[in-house]
C-alpha positions in Angstrom: 0.0 0.0 0.0 1.1 3.6 -0.6 0.4 6.4 1.8 0.1 10.0 0.9 0.2 12.8 3.4 -1.4 16.2 3.0 -0.1 18.9 5.3 -2.3 22.0 5.5 -0.7 25.4 5.6 -2.8 26.7 8.5 -1.9 23.7 10.8 0.5 20.9 10.3 -1.9 18.1 11.2 -1.3 14.9 9.2 -4.1 13.3 7.2 -3.3 9.9 5.9 -5.2 7.7 3.5 -4.5 4.4 1.7 -5.0 3.7 -2.0 -4.5 0.5 -4.1 -1.0 0.2 -5.5 -2.3 -0.6 -8.9 -4.4 2.6 -9.1 -2.0 5.1 -7.5 1.5 6.2 -8.7 4.4 5.5 -6.3 4.6 9.2 -5.5 1.2 10.8 -5.2 0.6 14.3 -4.1 -2.6 16.0 -2.9 -4.1 18.5 -5.3 -2.9 21.6 -3.5 -1.0 24.4 -5.2 0.3 24.6 -8.8 -0.1 21.9 -11.4 2.4 19.1 -11.3 3.7 16.4 -13.7 2.9 12.8 -13.4 5.9 12.3 -11.2 4.7 14.9 -8.8 7.3 17.5 -9.8 6.3 21.0 -10.8 5.6 21.3 -14.5 8.3 23.3 -16.4 5.5 25.0 -18.4 3.8 26.3 -15.2 4.6 29.8 -14.0 4.9 28.3 -10.6 7.5 25.7 -11.6 10.7 24.8 -9.7 12.9 27.7 -10.9 13.0 31.4 -10.4 15.6 33.4 -12.4 19.1 32.6 -13.6 21.7 31.0 -11.3 24.3 33.4 -9.9 22.2 36.5 -10.0 20.7 38.4 -7.1 18.0 40.5 -8.6 15.6 42.2 -6.3 12.0 41.9 -7.2 10.6 45.0 -8.9 7.1 46.4 -9.1 5.7 43.3 -10.7 7.4 41.1 -8.1 6.0 43.3 -5.3 2.5 43.0 -6.7 2.9 39.3 -6.8 4.1 39.2 -3.2 0.9 40.9 -2.1 -1.1 38.2 -3.8 0.7 35.2 -2.5 -1.3 32.0 -2.3 -1.5 30.2 1.1 1.6 28.2 2.0 1.3 24.6 0.8 3.2 21.5 1.8 2.5 18.0 0.6 4.5 14.9 1.4 4.6 11.6 -0.5 6.1 8.3 0.5 7.5 5.9 1.7 9.8 6.2 -1.3 11.1 3.3 -3.4 14.5 2.7 -4.9 13.0 3.8 -8.3 12.1 7.2 -6.8 15.8 7.9 -6.0 17.6 6.1 -8.8 20.7 8.2 -8.8 21.0 9.4 -5.1 20.4 6.0 -3.4 22.2 2.7 -3.8 22.6 -0.5 -1.7 24.8 0.2 1.3 23.4 3.6 2.0 22.8 4.3 5.7 19.0 4.6 5.3 16.6 2.8 3.0 14.3 4.7 0.6 11.3 3.8 2.8 12.7 6.1 5.4 12.5 9.1 3.0 9.7 11.4 2.0 9.3 13.7 -1.0 8.2 17.1 0.2 6.4 19.4 -2.3 6.5 22.8 -0.7 5.8 26.5 -1.4 8.7 28.9 -1.7 9.3 32.5 -2.9 11.5 32.8 -5.9 13.9 35.6 -6.8 11.1 36.9 -9.0 9.0 37.6 -5.8 6.4 35.0 -6.9 5.3 31.8 -5.3 6.6 28.5 -6.6 6.4 24.8 -5.7 9.5 22.9 -5.2 10.4 19.3 -4.2 13.0 18.3 -1.6 13.6 14.8 -0.2 14.2 14.4 3.5 14.1 11.8 6.2 10.6 11.1 7.4 11.7 11.7 11.0 12.3 15.4 10.3 9.4 16.1 7.9 7.3 18.2 10.3 10.4 20.3 11.3 11.4 20.9 7.7 7.9 22.1 6.9 8.1 24.5 9.8 11.3 26.0 8.4 9.9 26.5 4.9 6.7 27.9 6.2 8.7 30.5 8.1 10.8 31.3 5.0 7.7 31.6 2.9 6.0 34.0 5.3 9.3 36.1 5.5 9.4 36.1 1.6 13.0 34.7 1.7 14.2 34.1 -1.8 15.0 30.6 -3.0 16.4 30.1 -6.5 15.2 26.6 -7.2 14.3 23.4 -5.4 14.6 20.0 -7.0 15.9 16.6 -5.9 19.5 15.9 -6.7 18.3 13.0 -8.8 17.4 15.6 -11.4 21.2 16.1 -11.7 21.8 12.4 -11.8 23.1 12.5 -8.2 25.8 15.0 -9.0 26.3 17.4 -6.0 28.6 19.7 -8.0 26.0 20.1 -10.8 23.2 20.7 -8.3 25.3 23.3 -6.5 26.3 25.0 -9.8 22.6 25.3 -10.6 22.0 27.2 -7.3 19.7 24.3 -6.2 18.2 23.9 -2.8 18.2 20.2 -2.0 18.2 17.5 0.8 18.9 13.8 0.5 21.9 12.5 -1.5 23.7 9.3 -0.4 27.3 10.5 -0.6 30.3 10.9 1.7 31.1 14.1 3.5 33.6 16.4 1.9 36.2 16.3 4.7 39.7 15.2 5.6 40.2 11.7 7.0 38.6 8.4 6.3 35.3 8.4 4.3 32.3 9.2 6.4 28.7 9.6 5.4 27.4 13.1 4.9 24.3 14.0 6.8 22.7 14.3 3.4 23.0 10.5 3.1 20.6 10.2 6.0 18.2 12.9 4.6 19.0 15.0 7.7 20.7 17.9 5.9 19.6 20.7 3.5 21.7 23.0 1.3 20.0 26.3 0.5 20.9 28.7 -2.4 24.3 27.1 -3.1 25.6 30.1 -5.1 24.6 32.8 -2.7 25.9 30.5 0.1 29.0 28.7 -1.2 31.2 26.1 0.5 34.7 27.5 1.1 37.2 24.6 1.4 40.3 24.8 3.7 42.5 25.5 0.7 40.4 28.5 -0.3 38.6 26.8 -3.2 35.0 28.0 -3.6 32.2 25.6 -4.5 30.4 26.4 -6.7 32.7 28.8 -8.5 29.9 31.3 -9.0 29.8 31.6 -5.3 33.0 33.7 -5.4 30.7 36.7 -5.9 29.4 36.1 -2.4 32.6 35.6 -0.5 32.1 39.0 1.2 29.5 37.9 3.7 29.1 41.4 5.0 27.5 42.4 1.7 24.1 40.9 2.4 22.0 40.2 -0.6 18.8 38.3 -1.3 19.0 34.5 -0.6 22.0 34.7 1.7 22.5 33.0 5.0 24.0 35.2 7.8 24.0 35.3 11.6 20.6 36.7 12.8 19.1 36.4 9.3 15.8 34.6 8.7 17.4 31.6 7.1 19.7 30.8 10.0 17.0 31.6 12.5 14.5 29.3 10.8 16.8 26.3 11.1 17.9 27.2 14.6 14.3 27.2 15.6 14.1 23.5 15.0 17.5 22.8 16.6 19.6 22.4 13.4 23.1 23.6 13.1 24.6 25.8 10.3 27.8 25.1 8.3 28.5 28.8 8.3 29.7 28.4 11.9 32.4 26.0 10.9 36.0 27.4 11.2 38.5 26.9 8.5 36.1 25.7 5.8 32.6 27.3 6.3 29.8 25.8 4.4 27.3 28.6 4.2 24.6 26.7 2.4 24.6 23.7 4.8 22.1 23.0 7.6 21.8 19.7 9.4 20.1 18.1 12.4 23.4 17.6 14.3 25.4 20.6 13.0 27.7 18.4 10.9 
């Protein structure tokens, strides 16, 4: 049996229902928010699809964006799962620390760099689903800008490609980028989220900036849309659920990275 979970914007109560496997796709979403494709992902042709503007830019919404902000639809969050291996073909493999059944695909509202509402998809561990929804609800209400939000499977599991696309993402079964013996990244558990990877780059200990477009944002005192900074809404939203921020790391800050244990 396949369960779908609809999470209302006004209150985060869970409504569960069961449907026959033969009649329901593996990843079913409730009919809330913009139109989606058969896979549950936002339709590229829809004005509320998963992207908003070109990567690497930091345009501030103009008059049309301001008008759109005044007409924002209610926040929407819909989760589907448990997932199957076929739902995460590039980001999961045998030997990963969590099975696909522990993961959920969250379809959630966000505000793009165009000032309009969009629907994105992010995959996280089922155990943190409610907390993650709280974060994105806070960001939506604060009109925090997010460039795009798609599973890393869209990039065939490539973290560098996802980062270069300024993509906000969660689950990806990979090792942490760190010195020493290989260790699973918190992304491999679905317990970490990277937000606006260009505006919030990872600065390695040797000074290399990932992604390269993130060099334009190395001056963290020059606060622009989509950036994470101490006291800002992005950092506060994740701290409100007890998550740590990679921007606090010394030597190699990871400004995009938030995780349940701060690693």
